[in-house]
C-alpha positions in Angstrom: 0.0 0.0 0.0 1.5 3.3 -1.1 -0.3 6.6 -1.1 0.3 10.3 -0.6 -1.1 12.0 2.4 -4.1 13.3 0.5 -4.9 9.9 -1.0 -4.3 7.5 1.9 -7.2 5.4 3.1 -7.3 5.4 7.0 -9.3 2.1 7.1 -6.8 0.3 4.8 -4.0 1.7 6.9 -5.6 0.3 10.1 -6.1 -3.1 8.5 -2.4 -3.3 7.8 -1.6 -2.9 11.5 2.0 -3.7 12.4 2.8 -4.6 8.7 2.4 -0.9 7.8 5.6 0.9 7.0 5.6 4.7 6.9 8.4 6.4 4.9 9.1 9.5 3.0 9.3 9.4 -0.7 9.7 11.6 -3.8 8.0 11.3 -7.1 10.6 11.0 -9.9 8.4 9.7 -12.7 5.1 10.9 -13.8 2.3 9.9 -16.2 -0.1 12.4 -17.8 -3.4 11.1 -19.1 -4.7 13.0 -22.2 -7.6 10.8 -23.1 -8.8 11.7 -26.6 -7.9 15.4 -26.4 -5.2 15.2 -29.1 -6.2 12.0 -30.9 -9.6 13.3 -32.0 -8.2 16.5 -33.7 -5.5 14.3 -35.3 -8.0 11.8 -36.6 -6.3 9.0 -34.7 -9.1 6.3 -34.5 -9.1 2.5 -34.2 -11.9 0.0 -34.7 -13.3 -1.3 -31.5 -14.5 -4.9 -30.8 -18.0 -3.9 -31.9 -16.8 -2.5 -35.3 -17.2 1.2 -34.3 -14.4 3.7 -34.6 -13.0 4.9 -31.3 -10.5 7.7 -30.6 -7.2 6.5 -29.3 -6.6 7.2 -25.6 -3.3 9.0 -25.2 -0.9 9.9 -22.4 2.8 10.6 -21.8 5.3 9.6 -19.2 8.7 10.7 -18.2 11.3 11.0 -15.5 11.8 14.5 -14.0 15.6 15.0 -14.2 15.6 17.6 -11.4 13.4 15.4 -9.3 15.8 12.5 -9.9 18.8 14.6 -8.6 16.8 15.5 -5.5 15.9 11.8 -4.9 19.5 10.7 -5.2 20.6 13.4 -2.7 17.8 12.5 -0.4 18.7 8.8 -0.5 22.5 9.3 -0.4 23.7 11.9 2.1 24.9 12.2 5.7 25.4 15.1 8.2 28.4 16.4 6.2 26.7 16.6 2.8 26.0 14.6 -0.4 27.5 11.2 -1.1 27.2 10.9 -4.9 26.8 7.3 -6.2 29.7 6.8 -8.7 27.5 6.4 -11.8 25.9 9.8 -11.4 28.7 11.8 -9.7 29.6 15.1 -11.4 33.3 14.2 -10.9 34.8 10.9 -9.7 37.6 12.6 -7.7 38.2 15.7 -5.7 41.9 16.7 -5.7 42.6 18.7 -2.5 45.7 20.8 -2.3 46.3 21.5 1.4 49.0 24.1 0.7 48.2 25.9 -2.6 51.3 28.2 -2.3 53.7 25.2 -2.0 55.3 24.6 -5.4 55.8 20.9 -4.7 52.2 20.4 -3.6 50.9 22.3 -6.6 53.1 20.3 -9.0 51.9 17.0 -7.5 48.3 18.1 -7.7 48.7 19.3 -11.3 50.1 15.8 -12.2 47.2 14.1 -10.6 44.7 16.5 -12.1 46.1 16.0 -15.6 46.0 12.2 -15.1 42.3 12.4 -14.2 41.2 14.8 -16.9 37.5 15.6 -16.8 37.0 13.1 -13.9 38.4 15.5 -11.3 37.5 18.7 -9.4 40.7 20.5 -8.2 40.5 22.6 -5.0 43.5 24.9 -5.1 41.9 27.7 -3.1 44.0 29.5 -0.5 41.8 28.2 2.4 42.5 26.2 5.6 42.5 22.4 5.3 39.3 22.1 7.4 37.4 24.3 5.1 38.6 22.3 2.0 37.7 19.0 3.7 34.2 20.3 4.7 33.5 21.7 1.3 34.6 18.5 -0.5 32.5 16.4 1.8 29.5 18.7 1.2 30.0 18.4 -2.6 30.1 14.6 -2.1 32.5 13.3 -4.8 33.1 9.6 -4.4 36.8 9.8 -3.9 39.2 12.5 -2.6 42.9 12.7 -3.1 44.6 14.8 -0.4 47.9 16.3 -1.2 49.9 18.0 1.6 53.4 19.1 2.3 54.2 16.3 4.7 52.9 13.6 2.4 54.7 15.1 -0.6 57.9 15.2 1.4 57.4 11.5 2.1 56.4 10.8 -1.5 52.7 10.0 -0.6 49.2 11.2 -1.1 46.0 10.1 0.6 43.0 8.5 -1.1 39.7 8.9 0.8 36.3 7.3 0.1 33.5 9.7 0.7 31.0 6.9 1.3 33.0 5.0 3.9 35.4 7.6 5.2 38.2 5.1 4.9 41.5 6.5 3.7 44.7 4.9 2.2 48.1 6.5 1.9 50.0 5.5 -1.2 53.1 6.5 -3.1 52.6 9.3 -5.6 53.9 7.2 -8.5 51.5 4.4 -7.5 48.7 6.9 -7.3 49.5 8.2 -10.8 49.8 4.6 -12.2 46.5 3.7 -10.6 44.7 6.7 -12.1 46.2 6.2 -15.5 45.2 2.5 -15.6 
């Protein structure tokens, strides 16, 4: 049993008892019934079972793209922001430069960004690390690559999953090979 608030049947709801599940939802697809409004003027008729001509009943259906985006966000988020599912994410990776004015960090980020091409969003703003992390979590890209002076000095970058929060440190060369492959 599924119904909007204005269409629900209180008696049917009561009959369901403990089996009733109440949840929020969002309409992503819709059907519009036109009846014979357009078929009659177009002369779209068929022969019915009794041999008489009958106007074709028409309708249209579709998925509301903006509603679909809203439904994805509603279904896939946490207190920090969106968690885009990989197939619909605007970018697969967020490259975070923790020290934009450090030439070594900037060079490493540029290499990673070039290796990713259109799959990456590059945050090279002159902001504190916390702001960059919060913004990247809010945007919700599936994976983040964190580049900071300490890591670069040790020859590593950090890969973080937005969905799980798990992170993995890896050698810069390994990261570049992984991204190129």
